[in-house]
C-alpha positions as CSV (number, residue, x, y, z in Angstrom):
1,M,89.8,27.4,56.5
2,I,89.5,29.1,53.2
3,I,92.4,30.0,51.0
4,Q,91.6,32.8,48.4
5,M,93.7,32.9,45.7
6,E,94.9,36.3,43.7
7,A,92.8,37.0,40.8
8,K,95.9,36.5,38.8
9,A,96.5,33.3,40.0
10,G,96.4,30.2,37.4
11,E,96.2,26.5,37.5
12,K,99.9,26.2,38.1
13,Q,99.7,28.1,41.1
14,L,96.8,26.1,42.1
15,E,98.6,22.7,41.5
16,R,101.5,24.3,43.6
17,L,99.1,25.4,46.5
18,V,97.2,21.9,46.3
19,E,100.8,20.1,46.7
20,R,101.7,22.2,49.6
21,L,98.6,21.5,51.4
22,G,98.9,17.9,50.9
23,N,102.4,18.0,52.4
24,D,100.8,19.7,55.4
25,G,98.3,17.0,55.8
26,F,95.5,18.0,53.5
27,P,95.4,15.7,50.5
28,P,93.2,16.6,47.3
29,E,90.2,14.6,48.8
30,M,90.0,16.9,51.7
31,L,89.8,20.2,49.5
32,D,86.9,21.8,47.9
33,I,87.9,24.0,45.1
34,S,85.6,26.6,43.7
35,R,86.4,28.9,40.7
36,G,84.7,31.9,39.4
37,D,85.4,34.4,36.9
38,T,87.9,36.4,39.0
39,F,88.5,34.1,41.9
40,I,89.5,30.5,43.2
41,L,88.8,29.3,46.5
42,V,90.3,26.4,48.0
43,G,88.3,25.2,51.2
44,L,90.0,22.9,53.9
45,K,88.1,19.9,55.4
46,G,88.7,19.1,58.9
47,D,90.6,20.5,61.6
48,T,92.8,22.9,60.4
49,R,94.3,24.5,63.7
50,A,97.7,23.1,62.7
51,I,98.2,25.4,59.6
52,D,100.4,27.9,59.7
53,E,98.0,31.1,58.3
54,G,100.9,33.3,58.2
55,A,102.9,31.0,56.0
56,Y,100.0,30.7,53.4
57,R,99.2,34.2,53.5
58,A,103.0,35.1,52.5
59,L,102.7,33.3,49.4
60,D,102.4,35.6,46.3
61,Y,99.5,33.6,44.6
62,V,97.5,33.8,47.8
63,L,95.3,37.0,48.5
64,D,93.9,35.9,51.9
65,V,93.4,33.0,54.7
66,I,90.1,32.8,56.3
67,R,89.0,30.7,59.3
68,I,85.5,29.8,59.7
69,S,83.9,28.9,62.9
70,D,80.7,27.2,61.8
71,P,81.2,23.5,62.5
72,C,79.6,22.6,59.2
73,K,81.9,25.1,57.3
74,E,81.9,22.9,54.1
75,L,78.3,23.5,53.8
76,T,78.4,27.2,54.0
77,R,78.5,29.6,51.2
78,D,81.7,30.9,52.6
79,F,83.3,28.0,51.5
80,H,81.2,27.2,48.7
81,P,80.1,30.3,47.2
82,R,78.0,29.2,44.2
83,P,74.8,27.3,45.1
84,S,75.3,23.2,44.2
85,I,73.7,22.0,41.3
86,I,72.5,18.3,41.3
87,R,72.0,17.0,37.6
88,L,69.6,14.0,37.3
89,G,69.8,11.7,34.4
90,S,66.6,13.3,32.7
91,G,68.9,16.8,32.6
92,L,66.8,18.2,35.4
93,R,69.3,20.5,37.7
94,I,68.2,20.7,41.2
95,G,69.3,24.1,42.6
96,K,68.9,25.8,39.1
97,D,65.9,24.5,37.7
98,L,62.5,24.1,39.5
99,A,62.1,20.7,40.9
100,V,58.2,19.7,41.2
101,I,58.2,16.5,42.8
102,A,54.5,15.1,43.1
103,G,52.8,11.4,43.6
104,P,50.9,9.5,46.3
105,C,52.2,9.0,49.8
106,A,52.2,5.4,49.5
107,I,52.3,3.3,46.3
108,E,49.1,1.1,47.0
109,S,48.6,-0.7,43.6
110,R,49.8,-0.5,39.9
111,D,46.5,1.0,38.7
112,Q,46.6,3.6,41.5
113,L,50.3,4.6,40.8
114,M,50.0,4.6,37.0
115,K,46.9,6.8,37.2
116,T,48.8,9.1,39.7
117,A,51.7,9.2,37.6
118,K,50.1,10.4,34.4
119,L,48.1,13.1,36.5
120,V,51.2,14.5,37.9
121,V,53.4,14.1,34.7
122,D,50.5,16.0,32.7
123,A,50.3,18.7,35.0
124,G,54.1,19.3,34.9
125,A,55.8,17.7,37.5
126,N,59.5,16.6,36.6
127,I,60.0,14.0,39.5
128,L,57.8,11.3,40.6
129,R,57.3,10.2,44.4
130,G,55.8,7.3,45.7
131,G,56.3,5.3,49.2
132,A,57.4,1.6,48.9
133,F,58.5,1.4,52.5
134,K,56.0,3.7,54.8
135,P,57.1,4.5,58.5
136,R,53.3,4.5,60.1
137,T,52.9,5.7,63.6
138,I,50.6,2.3,64.2
139,H,52.5,-0.5,63.0
140,R,49.1,-2.3,61.9
141,S,48.4,0.3,59.4
142,F,49.4,-0.1,56.0
143,Q,53.1,-0.1,56.0
144,G,53.4,0.0,52.0
145,L,54.2,-2.9,49.1
146,R,57.8,-2.7,50.1
147,E,60.0,-4.2,47.5
148,D,57.0,-4.6,44.9
149,G,56.2,-0.7,45.3
150,L,59.8,-0.6,44.1
151,K,59.3,-2.5,41.1
152,L,55.9,-0.4,40.0
153,L,58.1,2.7,40.8
154,A,60.5,1.8,38.3
155,E,58.0,0.6,35.7
156,A,56.5,4.1,36.2
157,R,59.7,6.0,35.4
158,E,59.9,3.5,32.1
159,K,56.2,4.4,30.9
160,F,56.5,8.0,31.8
161,G,60.2,8.8,31.3
162,I,60.5,10.5,34.7
163,P,63.0,10.1,37.6
164,V,61.6,8.6,40.7
165,I,62.2,9.2,44.6
166,T,61.3,7.1,47.2
167,E,62.2,6.6,51.2
168,I,64.8,4.4,52.2
169,M,64.3,3.5,56.0
170,D,66.9,0.4,56.8
171,A,70.2,0.2,55.5
172,R,69.5,-3.5,54.9
173,D,67.5,-2.3,51.9
174,I,70.1,-0.4,50.1
175,H,70.7,-3.5,47.8
176,L,66.9,-3.0,46.9
177,F,67.3,0.7,45.9
178,V,70.5,-0.2,44.0
179,E,68.8,-3.2,41.9
180,Y,65.8,-1.0,40.8
181,D,68.0,2.1,40.1
182,I,66.1,4.6,42.3
183,D,67.1,8.0,41.0
184,I,66.8,9.9,44.3
185,W,66.8,8.4,47.6
186,Q,64.9,10.0,50.8
187,V,65.5,9.8,54.4
188,G,62.4,11.0,55.9
189,A,62.0,13.0,58.9
190,R,61.7,9.9,61.5
191,N,65.2,9.1,60.3
192,C,66.8,12.4,60.2
193,L,69.0,11.9,63.0
194,N,69.4,7.9,62.6
195,Y,73.2,8.3,62.2
196,T,73.5,4.3,61.5
197,L,71.4,4.9,58.2
198,L,73.2,8.2,57.5
199,D,76.8,6.6,57.5
200,A,75.6,3.6,55.5
201,L,74.4,6.0,52.9
202,A,77.8,8.0,53.0
203,E,79.7,5.0,52.5
204,M,78.4,4.1,49.2
205,K,80.0,3.8,45.9
206,N,78.5,5.9,43.2
207,P,75.6,7.1,45.4
208,K,72.6,8.6,44.2
209,P,71.1,12.3,45.2
210,V,69.9,12.2,48.6
211,V,66.7,14.1,49.9
212,L,67.0,14.7,53.8
213,K,64.0,16.0,55.5
214,R,64.3,17.9,58.7
215,G,62.7,16.0,61.7
216,D,60.0,17.6,64.0
217,H,61.7,20.0,66.3
218,V,65.0,19.1,65.0
219,S,67.0,22.4,65.2
220,I,69.3,24.0,62.5
221,S,72.5,22.8,63.7
222,E,71.5,19.2,64.2
223,F,69.7,19.1,60.7
224,L,72.9,20.6,59.1
225,G,75.1,18.1,61.2
226,A,72.9,15.0,59.7
227,A,73.3,16.8,56.2
228,L,77.3,17.0,56.8
229,R,77.4,13.3,57.6
230,L,75.9,12.7,54.2
231,Y,78.0,15.1,52.3
232,D,81.2,13.6,53.8
233,G,80.8,10.9,51.5
234,N,77.9,12.2,49.1
235,T,78.0,15.7,48.0
236,K,74.7,15.0,46.0
237,V,72.5,16.1,49.3
238,I,69.2,18.0,49.1
239,L,67.7,19.5,52.0
240,C,63.9,19.5,52.7
241,E,61.6,21.6,55.2
242,R,58.5,19.9,56.6
243,G,57.6,21.7,59.5
244,D,56.7,20.8,63.3
245,K,53.9,19.8,65.5
246,T,52.4,22.6,67.3
247,V,49.6,22.5,70.0
248,D,47.2,23.4,67.7
249,P,45.1,20.7,66.3
250,V,43.9,22.3,63.2
251,Y,47.3,21.5,61.4
252,R,49.2,18.4,61.3
253,N,52.3,20.3,61.4
254,V,53.3,24.3,60.6
255,L,55.7,24.7,57.9
256,N,58.7,26.9,59.0
257,L,59.5,29.0,56.3
258,N,62.3,30.8,58.2
259,N,64.2,27.9,57.9
260,V,64.1,27.7,54.2
261,A,65.2,31.2,53.7
262,W,67.9,31.0,56.2
263,L,69.4,27.6,54.7
264,K,69.3,29.4,51.4
265,K,71.0,32.5,52.3
266,R,73.7,30.9,54.5
267,Y,74.5,27.5,52.8
268,H,74.8,26.1,49.3
269,L,72.7,23.0,49.5
270,P,69.6,22.7,47.3
271,V,66.5,23.3,49.5
272,L,62.7,21.8,49.0
273,V,59.7,22.6,50.8
274,D,57.1,20.1,51.9
275,P,53.7,21.8,52.0
276,S,51.6,18.6,52.3
277,H,53.5,17.2,55.4
278,G,54.0,20.8,56.4
279,T,50.2,21.6,57.0
280,G,48.1,18.3,56.5
281,V,45.7,20.4,55.2
282,R,44.8,19.9,51.4
283,Q,43.0,23.5,51.2
284,I,46.4,25.3,52.2
285,V,48.9,23.1,50.6
286,P,48.9,25.4,47.3
287,D,49.1,28.6,49.4
288,M,52.1,27.6,51.4
289,A,53.8,26.0,48.2
290,L,53.7,29.2,46.6
291,A,54.9,30.7,50.2
292,G,57.8,28.4,49.8
293,I,59.1,29.1,46.6
294,A,59.0,32.6,47.4
295,A,61.1,32.1,50.8
296,G,63.6,30.6,48.4
297,A,63.0,27.0,47.8
298,D,64.4,25.4,45.0
299,G,61.5,23.1,44.5
300,L,58.6,21.2,46.1
301,M,57.6,17.7,47.2
302,V,53.8,17.5,47.2
303,E,51.4,14.6,47.9
304,V,49.0,14.0,44.8
305,H,46.4,11.1,44.9
306,H,44.0,10.4,41.8
307,K,41.4,9.5,44.2
308,P,42.4,11.4,47.5
309,E,39.3,10.1,49.3
310,E,40.3,6.4,49.0
311,A,43.8,6.9,49.7
312,L,45.3,4.5,52.4
313,C,47.8,7.0,53.6
314,D,47.5,10.8,54.0
315,G,44.5,11.4,51.7
316,A,43.6,14.4,53.8
317,Q,46.6,16.1,52.7
318,S,47.0,15.1,49.1
319,L,45.7,17.1,46.0
320,S,44.5,15.6,43.0
321,A,43.1,17.2,39.6
322,D,43.5,20.6,41.4
323,F,47.3,20.0,41.1
324,K,47.4,21.1,37.3
325,K,46.1,24.6,38.7
326,L,49.3,24.7,41.1
327,T,52.0,23.9,38.8
328,P,51.9,27.0,36.4
329,L,51.6,29.5,39.7
330,V,54.5,27.9,41.4
331,R,56.7,28.2,38.1
332,Q,55.6,32.0,37.9
333,V,56.7,32.5,41.4
334,F,60.0,30.8,40.7
335,E,60.7,33.0,37.6
336,L,59.9,36.1,39.4
337,R,62.5,35.3,41.9
338,R,65.2,34.4,39.2
339,Q,64.1,37.8,37.3
340,A,64.7,39.7,40.6
341,K,68.1,37.9,40.9
342,M,67.1,36.8,44.6
343,L,67.6,33.0,43.6
């Protein structure tokens, strides 16, 4: 439910409304308040069937009372009209500024990570990615450096002055992510519907931003339901589209840009696009990266390796020196969308 206050309503009226809602079973922590130049919207989280719409609509400082049928109403633009903006310590504002996340699929060694980090930073990336824990299909494949990978990622952050993101696979590793102060925690596609992990992340005190990747053939409603589980305890949630498998063996996945456009139009969370996993084909990663930004994405997550031919993981979809050619083109498309007021 959304209560839209009269344009003339001020803070005193808002305090009265919040107090009344508290008496009706909706304390401040169950309210989402959005302010604009000419409006104040108060969104109610949870089951609002017992609320008397007429009684609230009759208040002289209330313009309208609107019920929302979307089960993920807290994530809708009806509930939260302005896009969510997630601020990092570096000053980057995800949801407003272009986020360019780049780095290796897996952290293999100090030399590999530092060389790749320098490459992506010089090319204009503003967040460094690198997998420390790798959920591989075959367990005998390289599984990542684990805690040593987190140490190297923290070292790269200090050396290059750039925030870092890596995937958390198990709630038992939360203490390690806290210890190494990982800036953004990623929930990968395989764990998109791992409710035990999502709930553990939602219950954290002082949580960091979380990137939630859509799993293979996970529907939008399932994806948003997973996002809502996180959002209930941590509003710094970022969605990421990374495609689905099809019967065509040419591509690893097919990137679903319908999802990017729909999520940006209907919901307020930032949305990223991953054209590396979304295609699995290095030659078309730049094209789909540009298409993703044109569709409305707030940023990219791209795999880059200083020597893809020697990569222990996903070399076939990793860019290298050619990444330098992509970043200025991505910024141009992003600016065109901004100028057209489509963002």
